[in-house]
C-alpha atoms as one frame of an Amber mdcrd trajectory, in Angstrom:
protein
   0.000   0.000   0.000   1.411   3.352  -0.980   1.833   6.102   1.542  -0.891
   8.133  -0.178  -3.461   5.372   0.485  -2.736   4.996   4.188  -5.566   6.036
   6.508  -5.161   9.459   8.042  -4.166   9.384  11.691  -5.897  12.079  13.730
  -4.279  12.723  17.112  -6.835  12.295  19.843  -7.321  14.888  22.536  -6.047
  14.051  25.973  -8.736  12.982  28.387  -9.726  15.657  30.945  -8.380  13.411
  33.705  -5.119  12.513  31.956  -2.395  12.178  34.592  -4.788  12.915  37.435
  -5.841  10.728  40.316  -9.628  10.464  40.204 -12.187   9.084  42.600 -12.867
   9.960  46.213 -10.345  12.465  47.518  -8.050  11.306  50.300  -8.188  12.762
  53.793  -4.992  14.293  55.096  -3.055  12.281  57.654  -2.070  13.855  60.999
   1.542  14.227  59.807   0.301  16.131  56.751  -1.831  18.434  58.901   1.094
  19.307  61.123   3.458  19.781  58.176   1.092  22.264  56.521   0.492  24.108
  59.797   4.218  24.542  60.380   4.755  25.883  56.858   1.896  28.368  57.191
   3.135  29.517  60.596   6.686  30.015  59.326   5.359  31.935  56.322   3.293
  34.204  58.578   0.193  33.326  56.536  -2.329  34.412  59.174  -5.445  34.073
  57.016  -4.432  30.766  55.442  -3.566  29.256  58.825  -6.932  30.305  60.250
  -8.719  28.877  57.213  -6.785  25.605  57.285  -7.347  25.053  61.009 -11.007
  25.971  60.685 -11.475  23.572  57.781 -10.045  20.687  59.822 -12.044  21.428
  62.978 -15.386  22.374  61.433 -15.599  19.509  58.916 -17.796  21.799  56.817
 -18.395  21.591  53.097 -16.420  24.188  51.188 -19.561  26.167  50.328 -20.396
  26.548  54.023 -16.821  27.146  55.149 -16.231  30.139  52.870 -19.538  31.703
  53.980 -18.709  31.684  57.693 -19.219  35.037  59.340 -17.145  36.463  62.162
 -20.255  36.344  64.379 -20.500  32.570  63.803 -17.242  31.942  65.636 -16.625
  35.100  67.694 -18.648  36.675  70.499 -18.023  38.885  73.531 -14.434  39.531
  72.496 -13.396  35.888  72.268 -13.493  32.955  69.856 -16.158  30.401  70.729
 -15.237  26.872  71.817 -18.216  25.485  69.882 -20.232  26.875  67.014 -23.314
  25.978  65.008 -24.418  26.859  61.479 -27.197  25.922  59.079 -25.874  23.813
  56.210 -26.715  25.257  52.807 -27.036  21.858  51.111 -29.390  20.193  53.601
 -30.818  23.193  55.514 -30.075  21.316  58.740 -27.932  22.657  61.598 -24.540
  21.189  62.425 -22.332  21.886  65.432 -18.571  21.710  65.595 -15.773  22.263
  68.063 -13.072  24.907  67.756  -9.904  23.620  69.368  -7.398  25.762  71.230
  -4.922  26.047  68.355  -7.681  26.987  65.932  -9.087  29.561  68.362  -5.678
  31.219  68.564  -5.243  31.354  64.786  -8.781  32.715  64.373  -8.212  35.373
  67.044  -4.999  36.454  65.274  -6.813  36.713  61.940  -9.881  38.519  63.293
  -7.554  41.089  64.937  -5.620  41.598  61.690  -5.932  45.068  60.057  -7.161
  43.434  56.831 -10.252  42.208  58.701 -11.335  45.663  59.839 -15.009  46.225
  59.048 -15.591  42.834  57.433 -18.631  40.714  58.223 -17.328  37.490  56.664
 -14.482  35.517  58.193 -12.829  35.062  54.783 -13.551  38.295  52.889 -13.049
  38.521  49.140 -10.707  40.977  47.506 -13.378  42.659  45.408 -16.480  44.603
  46.431 -18.819  42.304  44.500 -17.462  39.258  46.353 -18.139  39.475  50.082
 -16.164  36.274  50.747 -13.677  34.037  48.939 -15.117  31.510  46.508 -14.989
  27.726  46.815 -12.744  27.776  43.728 -10.264  30.035  45.535 -10.385  27.739
  48.542  -9.707  24.722  46.300  -6.692  26.475  44.739  -5.308  27.298  48.169
  -5.678  23.668  49.218  -3.746  22.523  46.132  -0.934  24.899  47.090  -0.905
  23.587  50.671  -0.616  19.928  49.733   1.885  20.659  46.969   4.083  22.520
  49.465   4.619  19.325  51.463   5.255  17.127  48.444   1.813  15.543  47.986
   0.097  15.006  44.630  -2.476  17.840  44.358  -4.919  15.855  42.206  -5.343
  13.306  45.024  -6.794  15.951  47.354  -9.745  18.335  47.225 -11.874  20.429
  49.537 -13.666  17.266  50.676 -10.278  16.021  51.890 -10.455  18.697  54.571
 -14.007  17.687  55.463 -12.937  14.061  55.826  -9.599  14.586  57.588 -10.713
  14.702  61.211 -13.672  12.308  60.945 -11.458   9.698  59.283  -9.230   9.731
  62.380 -12.238   9.667  64.715 -13.667   6.638  62.930 -10.277   4.898  62.792
  -9.778   5.336  66.543 -13.323   4.687  67.762 -15.281   2.919  65.024 -18.229
   5.133  66.037 -20.184   5.782  62.852 -23.002   7.547  64.671 -20.587  10.142
  66.050 -19.162  10.716  62.576 -22.682  11.033  61.148 -23.537  13.769  63.650
 -20.265  15.625  63.109 -20.744  15.649  59.334 -24.390  16.649  59.621 -25.572
  13.683  57.560 -29.257  12.797  57.837 -28.727   9.170  56.763 -26.174   6.655
  58.014 -25.786   5.288  54.483 -24.355   8.634  53.434 -21.763   8.444  56.206
 -20.804   4.879  55.304 -20.273   5.825  51.659 -18.445   9.021  52.593 -15.924
   7.212  54.757 -15.612   4.318  52.330 -16.411   1.841  55.101 -16.179  -1.758
  53.919 -16.107  -5.284  55.335 -12.388  -5.037  56.151 -13.073  -2.016  58.375
 -15.864  -3.869  60.139 -13.682  -6.938  60.694 -10.778  -4.843  62.018 -13.080
  -3.223  64.569 -14.526  -6.597  65.522 -11.083  -8.137  65.975 -10.099  -5.385
  68.405 -12.957  -6.310  70.751 -12.549  -9.269  73.082 -15.434 -10.787  75.032
């Protein structure tokens, strides 16, 4: 067959997920959390540190996290130890703890000159955006995980939501507690969210002696 009769080869476009890790995003491990915190502290990134710590403690969806107001976490001149908000996706309330380290980072950020006069905890840079967007938050997360040598495509904003509850479940096996902390209305949602399978159930069972 002559070269002129050969079928034309059309280069195919790369798939949108070419080179990316897809599927459920991984939670951060405790060593990752501490590594990112140290880097943010050394960089003097007051806002980013407050956001990161708040994301871990609150276990909120990104859309709810970026909409937090100062009044949600701060009252009578101090950061609250516990807070409650109404979830935008389910319209149900969820409560969360604010640990000592997070309270300190929030207090530092709220006292920062850049926060003067702002209603939202994470104000946007432009007048038409009262708070940062979930897309901005996602980009910041990619920078955080990249800074400690992790593959950015393996992590997303849901990684932050899953980080603390994954450790709670691993240490206690208490699905009901995780369900309440995530604000899920159905246990099935919690099971799927954590990726609980038979191996998890057997590991928990093996740790109990009667």
